[in-house]
N, C-alpha and C positions, 0 to 999 in steps of 0.2 A: 110040758108039765115037768120034765126032768130039769129044765133050766130053772124053773120056779123053786123046785125042791132044793137044788144046789144053792141057789141064792139065799133061801131061808136058812139053810144050814150054816152058810158063811156069816150071815147076819147074827145068828145065835152065838157062834164062836167069837166073832168080833165084839159083841156086846159083853160077853163074859170076860174076855181079856181086858176090855176097857174098864169094866167095873173093878177088876183086881189091880191092874197096873196104871189106870188113868189115861190110856192112850190107845191108838191103833185101830179103833173100829172102822173109821172111814177108810183108812189106808188098806186094811185087809179086804174090805168089801170091794173097793175099786180095783185093787190088784187082782183079786180072784176073778172078778167078772171079766176083766180085760184078758187075763191069762187063759181062761176057759172059753172065752167068746160067748158068754151068756147073753149079754145085751150090749147095746151101744153105750158109749161112755156118757153121752148126754142123759140118757134115761137113768143109768145107774147113779150118776152124780146127783140127780134130782131126788131119787129115792133116798140116797144117803143123807141128804139135807133134812128131809122130813124125819127120818129115823133118828138122826143125831139130835134134833131139837127135842124129841121125846126123852132120849137118854140124858141129855144135859139138864132138862127140867127136873128129872128124878134126882140127879146127882147134886144139883145146886139147891134143891129145896131145903130150907132151914139154915142155909149158909150165906144168905144174901149180905148180911152185915159184915162179912169178912172181905168183901170185894174192895180192892184198892181203887177208889173212884177216879183219881187223876190219871193213873196208868190206863185204866179201862177206857176212859173218855178219849184220850189221844190215840189209843190203838184203834178204836172204832172210827174216829175221824179219818185215819189213814185207810182203813179197810173199805169203807162203803164205796167210794168211786172205783177202787181197784177190783172189788167183787164184780161190779157191773162190767168192767173191762174184761175180766176173766171169763164171765159167762158169755159175752159176745165172742171172745177169742175161741172158746170151746165150740160154739156153733159154727164159726167160720172154718176152723180146722177140721171139724167133723165132716163138713160138706165138701171141702176142697183139698184137704191134705191129711187124711186120716192116719196115714203111716207116720207122718211127722208128729202128730199128736201122741201116737203110741210110743215113739222114741222119747218124747218129752216126759211121758208118764214113767217109762222105765228108768230114766235117769233120776227123776224125782223120787221114785220109790227107794232106789239104792242110796241116794244122798240123804233123803229124809230119815230112813231107818238108821243110817249110820250116825246122824246127828243125835238121835235119841239114846245112843249108847255112850256118847261122850258126856263127861261131867262138866257142865258150864262153869266158867270161872266168875265168881261173884264180883260185881262192880262196887266201887267205894260208896257210891250214892245212887239213888233211884234215877233212872234216865229221864232226861228232859223231854219237852214236847216234840222237838224235831226228830230225834232218834226213835222215839216211841211211835210217832206218826209214820216214819219210814218203815219200821218193823211191821206195823199194821198194814201198810200198803203191800209189802212183800207177801205177807200171809194172806191178805185179801185176794191178791191175784191168783195164788194157788188155790184158795178156797173157792173162787169163782170157776176156775178150770176143773178142779177135781173134788171139790167139797171136802178138802183135807188141808186145812191151814195149820194143823197141829205142830209139825216139825219146826217151822219158822217161829211161830208165836210162842211155842213151848220153850224153845232155846232162848229166846229173848227174855221171857218172864222169869225163868229159873236163874238168870244172871242178876236179877234185881235183889238187893239186900233186904228182903222182906221175909216174914215168917212163912213157912211152907203152906199152912192153911190159907193164908191170904193169897199166895201165888196160885194155888189150885182153884180157889173161888174166882179169882180174877180171870184165869184162863177159861173157866167154864162160862163166865159172863161174856168174854170175848167170843167164844165159840157160838154162844147163843145169838149174839149180834150178827155173826158171820152167816150162820145158817138161815136166820130169819130174813136177812137182806137178800140172800141168794134165792130163797123161796119167792119173795116178793118180785125180784127181778125176772125170774123164770116165768112166773104167772103173768106179769105185765107184758112180757114178750109173746104171750100166747103159746108157750111151749109146755104147758102143763097138760100132758096127754092123758087119756084114760088108762093107758098102760102104767104110767107113773103112779096114778092113784091106786090102781089095783095091786101093784107090787108092794106099795107102801102098806096097804091094808093087810095083805097076806103076811108081810114080814114083821108087822108091829108086835104080835104076840111073842115072836122070837126075841125081840129087843127086851121086852118086859121080863120074860123068863130068864134070859141070859144075864141081865142086870141083877135080878133078884138072886139068882144062884151064885153070881160072883161075889155078892155082898155076904150072903149067908154061908156059903160053902167054898171058900177060897181053896186053890189047889195046894197040895203038900209042898210043892216046890216054892222057893223063895222068889220075891219079886224080881231081883236081878237075873235069876235064871229064866224066868218067864220073859223078861225083856230080851234076853239073848236069843231065845227061841223065836220070838216074834221078829227080831232083827234078821235072823237067818232065813225065816220064811219069806219076809218081804224082799230081802236081797235076791233070793232065788227067783221069786215071781218077777221082780224087776228085770233080772238078767234074761229070763225066759221071754219076756215081752220084747226086749231089745233084739234077741236072737231071731 
C-alpha cells in the first residue's frame, strides 16, 4: 500500500511539472520508482506509457493544426521499429542483467536531464528525412526501454527553425505515437499484467489533477528555475541509482 501511495504522489508531482514546464513526467516517475525500489522497471515503464498518453491527449487537444507534418512523419518512421527493439531489450535485461539495466537508467537520467538544461542551437533549415528518422530511432529506443524519449526528441525538435507552438505540438504528436506504439507492443507480447492495469487506474486521477493544477495554478518560480530544480532532482536520482 505504501508503494502505491508513493507512486501516486510521484505521478502527481510529475504531471504538475510537465503541465508547467512541458517535460519530465516520465523521467521523474521512472527515476523515483527505480531509486525507491517501488516496482520493477517493466511495470513502471508500462504504467508511464498509459499515463503519458492521457497527459499528451489533454495537452494536444485543440492544437492538432500546429503539428509540423513532415517532421512528425519521419520521426515516427524512425521510432516504431526502435520502440519494439527497446521493449524487447528491457525485457531481456530485466530478466538476465537487471544491474546493467539500472546503470543504463542512471546514465540516461543524468545525461537526459543535462540535455534539457542546454539551449539547442538552431539549424539553418528544417532537418531532412535521414537525420529526422535517425533522431526518431534514438528516441524510440529510449522510449521502448524507459518510456521516456523526451530528452532526445526534445533536443532535436528545438533545433528546428520552427515557431515554438509548432515545435511543442509536434513533440506532443511524436510522444503520442511513441506511447501508443509502446502500449501496443507490450500488449501484443502478453506483458500487460493486472498490476499494470491496477496501478494505471489508481494513478490516473493524480495525472488529471496534476495537469489541471499546473495549468490553472503555476508555481511562483519562473520556468527556468523549475527546470533547474527538476534537473538537480533527476541528476541526484540518477547518481543514486548508479551508486
